[in-house]
C-alpha positions in Angstrom: 0.3 0.6 -12.7 0.1 1.0 -16.4 -1.8 3.7 -18.4 -2.9 2.8 -21.9 -4.8 5.5 -23.9 -6.1 7.1 -20.7 -7.2 3.7 -19.2 -5.4 2.7 -16.0 -4.9 -1.0 -15.4 -4.1 -2.8 -12.2 -5.7 -1.9 -8.9 -8.7 0.4 -8.4 -8.2 4.1 -9.0 -7.8 6.2 -5.9 -11.2 7.7 -5.1 -9.7 11.0 -4.2 -8.0 11.1 -7.7 -4.5 11.0 -6.3 -1.9 8.3 -6.8 -1.7 5.9 -3.9 1.2 3.8 -2.9 0.5 0.1 -3.4 0.6 -0.6 0.4 -2.0 2.2 1.0 -4.2 0.9 -1.8 -4.1 -2.6 -0.5 -5.1 -1.4 3.0 -8.0 0.6 1.6 -9.2 -2.4 -0.5 -9.0 -4.8 2.5 -11.0 -2.3 4.6 -13.6 -1.7 1.9 -14.4 -5.3 0.9 -15.5 -8.1 3.2 -13.6 -10.7 1.1 -10.5 -9.9 -1.0 -8.1 -12.1 -2.9 -4.8 -10.7 -4.1 -3.3 -12.9 -6.8 -1.2 -13.0 -10.0 -3.1 -13.0 -13.3 -4.1 -16.5 -14.2 -3.3 -18.0 -10.8 -5.1 -21.4 -10.5 -5.0 -21.3 -6.7 -6.9 -18.0 -6.7 -9.4 -19.6 -9.1 -10.0 -22.5 -6.7 -10.3 -20.0 -3.8 -12.9 -17.9 -5.7 -14.8 -21.1 -6.6 -15.0 -22.4 -3.1 -16.1 -19.0 -1.8 -18.8 -18.8 -4.5 -19.9 -22.4 -3.6 -20.7 -21.3 0.0 -22.4 -18.1 -1.2 -19.7 -15.5 -0.9 -18.3 -13.5 -3.8 -14.7 -12.2 -3.3 -13.2 -9.1 -4.8 -10.2 -10.4 -6.8 -7.3 -8.0 -7.4 -4.9 -9.1 -10.1 -1.4 -7.9 -9.3 0.9 -6.5 -11.9 4.5 -6.4 -11.1 6.9 -7.2 -8.3 6.1 -4.0 -6.3 2.4 -4.8 -6.1 3.1 -8.5 -5.2 5.5 -7.4 -2.4 2.9 -4.9 -1.0 0.2 -7.6 -1.0 2.4 -10.1 0.7 3.4 -7.5 3.3 -0.3 -6.6 4.0 -0.8 -10.3 4.9 1.8 -10.3 7.7 4.8 -12.5 8.3 5.6 -15.1 5.7 2.7 -14.1 3.5 2.6 -14.8 -0.2 0.2 -14.5 -3.0 -2.5 -15.5 -3.5 -3.5 -13.8 -0.3 -7.0 -13.9 1.2 -8.5 -11.4 3.6 -11.9 -11.9 5.3 -13.2 -9.0 7.2 -9.9 -7.2 7.0 -8.0 -10.1 8.6 -5.5 -12.1 6.7 -6.5 -15.8 6.2 -3.5 -16.8 4.2 -3.6 -18.6 0.9 -5.5 -21.7 -0.4 -4.3 -23.7 2.6 -5.7 -21.2 5.1 -9.0 -21.1 3.3 -9.3 -24.9 3.2 -8.4 -25.0 6.9 -11.2 -22.6 7.7 -13.6 -24.5 5.5 -12.8 -28.0 6.8 -12.9 -26.9 10.4 -16.4 -25.5 9.9 -15.4 -21.9 10.7 -15.6 -20.4 7.1 -19.3 -19.9 6.8 -19.8 -18.4 10.3 -16.8 -16.1 9.6 -18.3 -15.0 6.3 -21.7 -14.5 7.9 -20.0 -12.4 10.7 -18.5 -10.0 8.1 -21.6 -9.8 6.0 -20.1 -11.6 3.0 -22.7 -14.2 2.4 -25.2 -13.7 -0.4 -27.8 -16.0 1.1 
């Protein structure tokens, strides 16, 4: 996490005003938002994921990772063999773009988004 002239960049600031470890912050973000994407800045796969979710009526919270420690913590939050970009729906890891496309093509994406209250329609 970088601080520039009093402005913190990176992940959201801890609501209690204390410094959180990246793994704790990721857990909190996944619990607080129905749809979360963790990705590197400028990741084209994350852009495609966000576009597909928006096309079906859901708006994801996108967290841009800064540095290897945040990338590692995001990958660990996703479970075994997880990598970034990493998508979480309703607190459960979906995977990357391949996992999202699998849900969409099987017809399970919209019902899952509706179940977690992530659809805007």
